[in-house]
VOBA-1610 file (N, C-alpha, C; in pm, whole numbers, padded with zeros to 5 digits, always signed):
BEGIN
Met-09586-04536+08080Met-09712-04530+07980Met-09652-04349+07942His-09639-04307+07813His-09588-04181+07798His-09733-04108+07792Ser-09721-03967+07808Ser-09792-03891+07837Ser-09821-03793+07743Ser-09737-03801+07665Ser-09699-03692+07541Ser-09788-03728+07427Trp-09884-03809+07413Trp-09966-03841+07296Trp-10120-03787+07310Asn-10177-03756+07200Asn-10277-03658+07211Asn-10400-03730+07068Ile-10533-03796+07122Ile-10601-03819+07003Ile-10730-03736+07035Ser-10746-03656+06922Ser-10886-03556+06900Ser-10960-03622+06793Met-11083-03616+06849Met-11189-03679+06759Met-11290-03555+06763Asp-11296-03512+06611Asp-11400-03401+06583Asp-11528-03459+06487Ile-11636-03356+06505Ile-11784-03431+06432Ile-11781-03324+06328Pro-11721-03303+06227Pro-11726-03175+06082Pro-11834-03186+06028Glu-11921-03088+06055Glu-12063-03085+05988Glu-12034-03081+05803Ala-11911-03030+05770Ala-11895-03040+05619Ala-11904-03189+05577Leu-11798-03274+05616Leu-11802-03387+05581Leu-11917-03512+05607Asn-11986-03467+05700Asn-12120-03521+05720Asn-12233-03480+05612Phe-12229-03370+05566Phe-12284-03303+05467Phe-12264-03368+05319Ala-12145-03421+05309Ala-12083-03451+05181Ala-12172-03571+05179Ile-12126-03678+05308Ile-12201-03799+05275Ile-12340-03799+05271Tyr-12409-03701+05335Tyr-12536-03696+05345Tyr-12574-03668+05160Val-12510-03559+05100Val-12535-03536+04960Val-12533-03654+04871Gly-12402-03762+04909Gly-12368-03875+04856Gly-12489-03976+04847Phe-12517-03983+05004Phe-12611-04087+05002Phe-12775-04045+04915Ala-12793-03911+04895Ala-12959-03869+04899Ala-12942-03874+04716Leu-12813-03875+04694Leu-12804-03860+04508Leu-12791-04009+04466Glu-12734-04097+04562Glu-12679-04242+04538Glu-12591-04240+04436Leu-12446-04155+04490Leu-12310-04082+04429Leu-12222-04168+04500Leu-12248-04238+04620Leu-12134-04292+04715Leu-12073-04403+04654Pro-11911-04376+04619Pro-11833-04487+04546Pro-11850-04629+04665Asp-11859-04713+04560Asp-11858-04858+04631Asp-11749-04925+04712Lys-11609-04880+04637Lys-11508-04877+04691Lys-11473-04865+04800Val-11482-04724+04845Val-11490-04679+04990Val-11574-04654+05059Leu-11691-04620+05017Leu-11811-04585+05076Leu-11948-04674+05059Lys-12021-04687+05161Lys-12149-04780+05092Lys-12251-04735+05106Asp-12320-04755+05013Asp-12447-04682+04985Asp-12578-04777+05046Lys-12566-04853+05128Lys-12658-04928+05212Lys-12706-04903+05335Asp-12628-04800+05400Asp-12666-04726+05526Asp-12794-04681+05516Thr-12902-04688+05574Thr-13013-04605+05614Thr-13020-04549+05741Ala-12902-04473+05778Ala-12917-04404+05899Ala-12945-04287+05853Phe-12945-04229+05772Phe-12991-04103+05710Phe-13123-04144+05665Pro-13216-04010+05682Pro-13354-04016+05621Pro-13386-04083+05476Glu-13459-04130+05462Glu-13482-04210+05324Glu-13490-04108+05226Lys-13498-03956+05231Lys-13553-03882+05132Lys-13427-03858+05021Lys-13432-03907+04891Lys-13378-03877+04768Lys-13406-03769+04708Leu-13335-03686+04610Leu-13349-03598+04512Leu-13377-03661+04381Ile-13504-03626+04347Ile-13516-03702+04185Ile-13500-03588+04094Met-13363-03655+04010Met-13281-03544+03917Met-13391-03560+03767Asp-13375-03477+03668Asp-13410-03454+03544Asp-13294-03513+03460Glu-13347-03579+03339Glu-13242-03641+03247Glu-13104-03580+03229Ser-13131-03422+03256Ser-12992-03334+03168Ser-12866-03356+03311Tyr-12882-03438+03404Tyr-12818-03455+03484Tyr-12701-03579+03436Ser-12576-03597+03409Ser-12528-03716+03410Ser-12470-03772+03530Ile-12507-03873+03555Ile-12467-03950+03703Ile-12331-03958+03676Asp-12281-03984+03582Asp-12126-04006+03614Asp-12058-03854+03645Asp-12110-03764+03615Asp-12037-03609+03615Asp-12077-03568+03747Leu-12199-03608+03823Leu-12212-03596+03939Leu-12141-03652+04036Lys-12117-03811+03991Lys-11992-03873+04072Lys-11872-03817+04095Ser-11845-03763+03978Ser-11702-03730+03964Ser-11698-03582+04030Ala-11791-03490+04044Ala-11812-03378+04090Ala-11836-03390+04265Trp-11907-03500+04311Trp-11891-03541+04461Trp-11743-03592+04477Asn-11718-03698+04390Asn-11566-03707+04422Asn-11464-03592+04448Glu-11449-03507+04370Glu-11362-03372+04375Glu-11371-03295+04495Trp-11513-03298+04552Trp-11559-03234+04649Trp-11520-03297+04782Trp-11533-03440+04796Trp-11523-03518+04898Trp-11344-03478+04915His-11295-03505+04835His-11131-03505+04830His-11085-03353+04867Phe-11158-03255+04832Phe-11135-03128+04870Phe-11175-03092+05005Leu-11260-03147+05067Leu-11312-03121+05224Leu-11191-03202+05302Val-11169-03311+05266Val-11101-03420+05351Val-10938-03332+05351His-10854-03305+05224His-10795-03230+05197His-10768-03088+05328Ser-10893-03016+05308Ser-10890-02892+05406Ser-10886-02922+05545Arg-10985-03057+05567Arg-10986-03082+05728Arg-10799-03141+05765Gln-10737-03211+05669Gln-10618-03256+05736Gln-10501-03147+05749Glu-10533-02985+05700Glu-10470-02910+05704Glu-10448-02880+05861Gln-10338-02777+05904Gln-10326-02775+06044Gln-10426-02655+06076Cys-10415-02546+05956Cys-10543-02468+05955Cys-10642-02485+05863Val-10753-02527+05947Val-10900-02566+05855Val-10983-02441+05826Pro-10978-02394+05693Pro-11065-02278+05675Pro-11168-02304+05679Lys-11276-02206+05729Lys-11411-02160+05765Lys-11463-02207+05652Leu-11557-02299+05646Leu-11657-02288+05529Leu-11746-02243+05571Glu-11795-02153+05459Glu-11963-02110+05469Glu-12030-02244+05448Arg-12162-02219+05499Arg-12269-02295+05505Arg-12328-02262+05357Pro-12345-02373+05280Pro-12357-02486+05314Pro-12257-02593+05254His-12144-02550+05289His-11964-02610+05242His-11996-02659+05116Thr-12026-02549+05030Thr-12003-02602+04875Thr-11886-02528+04816Thr-11831-02500+04881Thr-11678-02447+04869Thr-11586-02545+04801Gly-11518-02517+04676Gly-11475-02635+04612Gly-11522-02691+04522Ile-11640-02680+04532Ile-11725-02757+04439Ile-11730-02647+04278Glu-11693-02744+04148Glu-11671-02637+04051Glu-11789-02660+03953Ser-11880-02776+03966Ser-12007-02806+03887Ser-12084-02692+03936Gly-12171-02634+03839Gly-12281-02560+03867Gly-12407-02630+03920Lys-12430-02717+03833Lys-12564-02820+03845Lys-12553-02929+03993Phe-12426-02963+04022Phe-12366-03042+04140Phe-12405-02919+04268Lys-12361-02788+04275Lys-12347-02721+04368Lys-12535-02724+04374Lys-12589-02688+04263Lys-12729-02646+04282Lys-12798-02752+04360Leu-12757-02897+04346Leu-12810-03009+04410Leu-12794-02981+04572Cys-12644-02962+04574Cys-12620-02968+04705Cys-12699-02851+04782Asp-12719-02762+04730Asp-12803-02635+04811Asp-12934-02685+04827Ala-12964-02761+04722Ala-13126-02805+04735Ala-13138-02893+04864Leu-13048-02980+04903Leu-13047-03072+04968Leu-13011-02999+05133Trp-12939-02893+05126Trp-12897-02861+05293Trp-13015-02803+05364Val-13119-02792+05309Val-13235-02766+05449Val-13244-02872+05499Asp-13272-02999+05421Asp-13311-03156+05485Asp-13217-03184+05552Phe-13090-03165+05507Phe-12954-03233+05610Phe-12967-03138+05730Tyr-12967-02999+05719Tyr-12939-02915+05852Tyr-13043-02943+05979Lys-13189-02975+05887Lys-13275-03022+06019Lys-13247-03127+06095Trp-13200-03231+05984Trp-13158-03364+06044Trp-13051-03366+06148Trp-12933-03264+06123Trp-12779-03241+06178Trp-12843-03179+06300Ser-12960-03073+06323Ser-12976-02997+06432Ser-13073-03060+06534Met-13144-03171+06504Met-13206-03261+06534Met-13177-03256+06709Pro-13259-03255+06832Pro-13198-03254+06954Pro-13181-03399+07010Ala-13210-03499+06918Ala-13173-03647+06963Ala-13115-03715+06849Gly-13072-03639+06728Gly-12982-03700+06641Gly-12933-03626+06574Gly-12846-03635+06449Gly-12761-03589+06379Gly-12622-03579+06457Lys-12607-03425+06492Lys-12471-03406+06541Lys-12491-03455+06715Met-12599-03442+06728Met-12611-03425+06912Met-12586-03598+06929Ala-12611-03694+06816Ala-12644-03807+06857Ala-12497-03916+06834Met-12424-03783+06796Met-12236-03827+06750Met-12161-03773+06869Val-12218-03689+06953Val-12112-03615+07048Val-12080-03710+07141Ser-12136-03839+07183Ser-12068-03905+07276Ser-11974-03984+07233Tyr-11928-03971+07128Tyr-11816-04047+07065Tyr-11732-04004+07019Thr-11695-03862+07078Thr-11585-03780+07085Thr-11507-03836+07220Thr-11566-03869+07294Thr-11497-03915+07445Thr-11508-04011+07469Leu-11626-04115+07464Leu-11633-04260+07454Leu-11498-04343+07430Gly-11483-04424+07481Gly-11409-04530+07426Gly-11236-04483+07480Arg-11220-04346+07538Arg-11095-04339+07546Arg-11022-04442+07677Lys-11102-04500+07743Lys-11033-04582+07834Lys-10978-04677+07784Glu-11084-04778+07693Glu-11042-04850+07568Glu-10901-04836+07510Ile-10893-04711+07418Ile-10797-04708+07378Ile-10655-04652+07468Arg-10665-04633+07578Arg-10565-04641+07698Arg-10500-04763+07719Lys-10595-04870+07721Lys-10592-04992+07751Lys-10503-05040+07615Ile-10550-05022+07505Ile-10433-05094+07380Ile-10332-05047+07400Ile-10294-04890+07422Ile-10197-04863+07418Ile-10107-04914+07557His-10147-04916+07663His-10077-04981+07783His-10035-05137+07733Glu-10126-05215+07682Glu-10121-05350+07645Glu-09992-05353+07533Met-09989-05263+07470Met-09885-05234+07359Met-09768-05240+07397Glu-09776-05139+07512Glu-09600-05108+07562Glu-09572-05231+07650Glu-09684-05298+07717Glu-09645-05420+07806Glu-09615-05530+07730Gln-09627-05548+07612Gln-09579-05652+07497Gln-09459-05630+07478Thr-09434-05488+07415Thr-09322-05470+07342Thr-09202-05406+07457Glu-09229-05394+07565Glu-09158-05340+07661Glu-09090-05225+07609Arg-09144-05133+07565Arg-09127-04999+07536Arg-09234-04914+07552Ser-09228-04779+07550Ser-09321-04696+07572Ser-09341-04643+07423Ile-09486-04626+07388Ile-09509-04519+07301Ile-09474-04403+07268Gln-09404-04366+07163Gln-09348-04237+07130Gln-09447-04100+07138Pro-09441-03965+07168Pro-09527-03890+07145Pro-09572-03884+07024Phe-09700-03867+06990Phe-09778-03849+06870Phe-09919-03779+06895Ser-09979-03683+06790Ser-10070-03637+06793Ser-10163-03692+06653Leu-10287-03741+06692Leu-10391-03780+06595Leu-10501-03748+06567Lys-10553-03709+06438Lys-10677-03620+06448Lys-10781-03727+06364Ile-10894-03757+06447Ile-10972-03814+06382Ile-11118-03769+06381Asp-11158-03736+06252Asp-11315-03687+06202Asp-11389-03769+06183Leu-11491-03779+06250Leu-11611-03891+06245Leu-11722-03860+06156Val-11811-03959+06098Val-11887-03932+05969Val-11988-04018+06041Tyr-12104-03986+06048Tyr-12241-04019+06091Tyr-12264-04192+06042Ser-12238-04194+05903Ser-12290-04304+05807Ser-12201-04282+05691Gly-12196-04399+05611Gly-12192-04413+05485Gly-12023-04438+05457Leu-11944-04458+05541Leu-11805-04505+05550Leu-11791-04711+05551Asp-11726-04745+05464Asp-11727-04897+05477Asp-11604-04931+05607Ser-11511-04820+05612Ser-11363-04839+05677Ser-11344-04719+05748Val-11258-04727+05795Val-11157-04580+05829Val-11074-04573+05739Ile-11074-04437+05674Ile-10985-04381+05577Ile-10878-04306+05620Asp-10750-04350+05595Asp-10599-04327+05634Asp-10580-04233+05552Val-10586-04115+05580Val-10549-03998+05507Val-10422-03960+05501Thr-10370-03972+05602Thr-10207-03926+05635Thr-10189-04000+05785Pro-10030-04040+05799Pro-10009-04099+05916Pro-10078-04027+06063Thr-10121-03930+06044Thr-10194-03838+06155Thr-10307-03786+06171Tyr-10378-03827+06061Tyr-10509-03803+06031Tyr-10595-03902+05942Ala-10729-03945+06007Ala-10814-04042+05970Ala-10965-03976+05962Val-11066-04056+05859Val-11200-03988+05898Val-11215-04163+05909Met-11325-04169+05990Met-11373-04269+06076Met-11516-04307+06105Pro-11579-04380+06080Pro-11736-04403+06067Pro-11751-04421+06264Ile-11893-04383+06269Ile-11939-04415+06423Ile-11989-04551+06414Asn-12065-04603+06322Asn-12069-04745+06342Asn-11987-04848+06283Pro-11927-04948+06369Pro-11932-04948+06498Pro-11863-04833+06548Pro-11857-04807+06686Pro-11802-04739+06749Pro-11655-04748+06752Pro-11605-04625+06704Pro-11449-04581+06667Pro-11342-04699+06784Tyr-11384-04694+06895Tyr-11327-04766+06964Tyr-11283-04935+06976Tyr-11417-05000+06934Tyr-11410-05112+06884Tyr-11348-05181+06766Asn-11285-05090+06698Asn-11214-05129+06574Asn-11043-05148+06622Thr-11023-05222+06717Thr-10880-05266+06795Thr-10805-05290+06704Thr-10834-05405+06570Thr-10742-05399+06493Thr-10684-05233+06431Trp-10761-05178+06371Trp-10711-05082+06336Trp-10620-04995+06421Trp-10690-04985+06589Trp-10588-04888+06674Trp-10426-04961+06705Lys-10442-05082+06711Lys-10329-05161+06724Lys-10239-05127+06607Arg-10274-05128+06485Arg-10189-05127+06361Arg-10142-04965+06368Lys-10243-04854+06387Lys-10208-04724+06413Lys-10122-04722+06529Ile-10131-04753+06620Ile-10060-04720+06722Ile-09945-04770+06732Ser-09878-04901+06680Ser-09769-04971+06633Ser-09674-04885+06551Thr-09735-04774+06502Thr-09635-04695+06429Thr-09554-04598+06520Trp-09600-04552+06639Trp-09525-04451+06716Trp-09439-04556+06837Leu-09453-04708+06830Leu-09377-04769+06899Leu-09204-04763+06867
//
Protein backbone atom coordinates (compact mmCIF):
# COMPACT_ATOMS: atom_id res chain seq x y z
CA MET A 1 0.00 0.00 0.00
CA HIS A 2 1.25 3.48 -0.93
CA SER A 3 1.90 5.69 2.06
CA SER A 4 2.05 8.95 0.14
CA TRP A 5 -1.64 9.74 0.25
CA ASN A 6 -3.32 12.13 2.62
CA ILE A 7 -6.96 12.61 3.54
CA SER A 8 -7.68 15.58 5.79
CA MET A 9 -11.06 16.42 7.27
CA ASP A 10 -12.01 19.79 8.71
CA ILE A 11 -15.10 21.28 10.35
CA PRO A 12 -15.34 24.82 8.96
CA GLU A 13 -17.42 27.15 11.06
CA ALA A 14 -18.23 29.33 8.02
CA LEU A 15 -19.81 26.53 5.96
CA ASN A 16 -21.76 25.26 8.93
CA PHE A 17 -23.01 28.79 9.63
CA ALA A 18 -24.15 29.11 6.01
CA ILE A 19 -26.10 25.85 6.27
CA TYR A 20 -27.58 27.05 9.57
CA VAL A 21 -28.69 30.32 7.94
CA GLY A 22 -30.14 28.44 4.97
CA PHE A 23 -32.07 26.19 7.34
CA ALA A 24 -33.34 29.02 9.56
CA LEU A 25 -34.50 31.11 6.59
CA GLU A 26 -35.74 28.08 4.63
CA LEU A 27 -33.43 28.89 1.72
CA LEU A 28 -31.65 25.58 1.13
CA PRO A 29 -31.85 24.55 -2.55
CA ASP A 30 -33.89 21.38 -2.98
CA LYS A 31 -31.61 19.79 -5.58
CA VAL A 32 -28.38 20.00 -3.60
CA LEU A 33 -29.39 20.53 -0.01
CA LYS A 34 -32.34 19.18 1.89
CA ASP A 35 -34.38 21.34 4.23
CA LYS A 36 -35.94 18.36 5.96
CA ASP A 37 -33.14 18.04 8.51
CA THR A 38 -34.16 18.70 12.06
CA ALA A 39 -30.64 18.56 13.47
CA PHE A 40 -30.51 22.30 14.04
CA PRO A 41 -32.66 24.07 16.62
CA GLU A 42 -36.15 24.67 15.30
CA LYS A 43 -35.79 28.46 15.50
CA LYS A 44 -36.75 30.17 12.27
CA LEU A 45 -36.55 33.91 11.61
CA ILE A 46 -39.76 35.62 10.68
CA MET A 47 -39.13 38.14 7.94
CA ASP A 48 -41.29 41.08 6.98
CA GLU A 49 -42.81 41.34 3.53
CA SER A 50 -40.03 43.58 2.20
CA TYR A 51 -37.81 40.50 1.82
CA SER A 52 -38.06 38.65 -1.48
CA ILE A 53 -37.51 34.93 -0.93
CA ASP A 54 -36.04 34.62 -4.44
CA ASP A 55 -33.57 37.43 -3.74
CA LEU A 56 -32.59 35.82 -0.42
CA LYS A 57 -32.14 32.40 -2.07
CA SER A 58 -29.95 33.98 -4.72
CA ALA A 59 -27.90 35.84 -2.08
CA TRP A 60 -27.50 32.65 -0.03
CA ASN A 61 -26.43 30.67 -3.09
CA GLU A 62 -23.81 33.28 -4.06
CA TRP A 63 -22.52 33.34 -0.48
CA TRP A 64 -22.36 29.52 -0.32
CA HIS A 65 -20.36 29.38 -3.56
CA PHE A 66 -18.03 32.12 -2.29
CA LEU A 67 -17.40 30.20 0.95
CA VAL A 68 -16.84 26.87 -0.82
CA HIS A 69 -14.51 28.51 -3.35
CA SER A 70 -12.58 30.15 -0.50
CA ARG A 71 -12.27 26.79 1.26
CA GLN A 72 -10.93 24.99 -1.83
CA GLU A 73 -8.07 27.44 -2.25
CA GLN A 74 -4.67 26.48 -0.88
CA CYS A 75 -4.57 29.61 1.27
CA VAL A 76 -7.90 29.85 3.03
CA PRO A 77 -8.56 33.48 3.92
CA LYS A 78 -9.33 34.15 7.56
CA LEU A 79 -12.97 35.11 7.50
CA GLU A 80 -14.12 37.52 10.17
CA ARG A 81 -16.97 36.30 12.33
CA PRO A 82 -19.84 36.08 11.60
CA HIS A 83 -18.42 34.97 8.23
CA THR A 84 -20.52 37.34 6.16
CA THR A 85 -17.61 38.25 3.89
CA GLY A 86 -18.74 37.84 0.29
CA ILE A 87 -22.36 38.83 0.93
CA GLU A 88 -23.39 41.69 -1.31
CA SER A 89 -27.04 41.99 -0.24
CA GLY A 90 -27.41 44.30 2.75
CA LYS A 91 -30.76 42.75 3.68
CA PHE A 92 -29.35 39.23 3.61
CA LYS A 93 -26.28 40.27 5.61
CA LYS A 94 -28.58 41.81 8.24
CA LEU A 95 -30.46 38.50 8.57
CA CYS A 96 -27.17 36.58 8.88
CA ASP A 97 -26.02 38.96 11.60
CA ALA A 98 -29.32 38.36 13.45
CA LEU A 99 -28.83 34.58 13.28
CA TRP A 100 -25.17 34.59 14.33
CA VAL A 101 -25.78 34.68 18.10
CA ASP A 102 -28.08 31.64 18.02
CA PHE A 103 -25.75 29.75 15.71
CA TYR A 104 -22.72 30.50 17.86
CA LYS A 105 -24.51 29.33 21.04
CA TRP A 106 -25.37 26.06 19.31
CA TRP A 107 -21.91 25.74 17.70
CA SER A 108 -20.16 26.26 21.07
CA MET A 109 -22.25 23.84 23.16
CA PRO A 110 -20.09 21.42 25.16
CA ALA A 111 -21.95 18.37 23.80
CA GLY A 112 -23.26 19.67 20.49
CA GLY A 113 -22.39 21.76 17.49
CA LYS A 114 -18.69 21.61 16.70
CA MET A 115 -17.87 19.25 19.57
CA ALA A 116 -20.40 16.74 18.27
CA MET A 117 -18.53 16.74 14.94
CA VAL A 118 -14.91 16.47 16.11
CA SER A 119 -14.90 12.67 16.24
CA TYR A 120 -15.88 12.52 12.55
CA THR A 121 -12.52 13.98 11.55
CA THR A 122 -10.74 10.83 12.75
CA LEU A 123 -13.44 8.15 12.84
CA GLY A 124 -13.38 5.80 9.92
CA ARG A 125 -9.70 6.08 9.03
CA LYS A 126 -9.37 2.33 9.47
CA GLU A 127 -12.38 1.74 7.20
CA ILE A 128 -10.98 4.06 4.51
CA ARG A 129 -7.59 2.32 4.67
CA LYS A 130 -9.42 -0.99 4.27
CA ILE A 131 -11.22 0.29 1.14
CA ILE A 132 -7.89 1.43 -0.32
CA HIS A 133 -6.23 -1.89 0.50
CA GLU A 134 -9.11 -3.89 -1.05
CA MET A 135 -8.98 -1.78 -4.22
CA GLU A 136 -5.23 -2.28 -4.49
CA GLU A 137 -5.65 -6.03 -4.10
CA GLN A 138 -8.46 -6.20 -6.66
CA THR A 139 -6.57 -4.18 -9.27
CA GLU A 140 -3.11 -5.45 -8.30
CA ARG A 141 -1.92 -1.84 -8.43
CA SER A 142 -0.95 0.69 -5.80
CA ILE A 143 -2.90 3.85 -5.23
CA GLN A 144 -0.97 6.81 -6.62
CA PRO A 145 0.02 9.63 -4.28
CA PHE A 146 -2.87 12.00 -3.63
CA SER A 147 -4.15 14.59 -1.20
CA LEU A 148 -7.86 14.95 -0.50
CA LYS A 149 -9.43 17.70 1.61
CA ILE A 150 -12.91 17.15 2.98
CA ASP A 151 -14.97 19.75 4.81
CA LEU A 152 -17.67 18.35 7.07
CA VAL A 153 -21.03 20.00 7.66
CA TYR A 154 -23.41 19.04 10.44
CA SER A 155 -26.59 18.93 8.46
CA GLY A 156 -28.32 20.12 5.33
CA LEU A 157 -26.49 18.21 2.60
CA ASP A 158 -28.30 15.49 0.74
CA SER A 159 -25.04 13.98 -0.53
CA VAL A 160 -21.35 14.69 -0.97
CA ILE A 161 -20.52 17.75 -3.08
CA ASP A 162 -17.43 17.07 -5.19
CA VAL A 163 -16.11 20.59 -5.64
CA THR A 164 -12.83 19.58 -7.33
CA PRO A 165 -11.02 16.23 -7.69
CA THR A 166 -9.14 17.02 -4.45
CA TYR A 167 -11.81 18.84 -2.42
CA ALA A 168 -15.29 17.81 -1.27
CA VAL A 169 -17.95 18.94 1.19
CA MET A 170 -19.55 16.05 3.04
CA PRO A 171 -22.37 15.65 5.55
CA ILE A 172 -21.71 13.80 8.81
CA ASN A 173 -24.99 11.96 8.52
CA PRO A 174 -24.46 9.24 7.55
CA PRO A 175 -20.90 9.18 8.92
CA PRO A 176 -18.42 9.96 6.13
CA TYR A 177 -16.82 6.52 6.04
CA TYR A 178 -20.22 4.79 5.54
CA ASN A 179 -20.41 6.11 1.99
CA THR A 180 -18.27 3.31 0.55
CA THR A 181 -19.60 3.84 -2.99
CA TRP A 182 -18.35 7.44 -3.00
CA TRP A 183 -14.98 6.47 -1.48
CA LYS A 184 -14.42 3.71 -4.05
CA ARG A 185 -15.31 6.02 -6.93
CA LYS A 186 -13.08 8.80 -5.56
CA ILE A 187 -10.12 6.52 -4.81
CA SER A 188 -10.37 4.79 -8.17
CA THR A 189 -9.27 8.06 -9.79
CA TRP A 190 -5.82 7.54 -8.23
CA LEU A 191 -5.31 3.95 -9.34
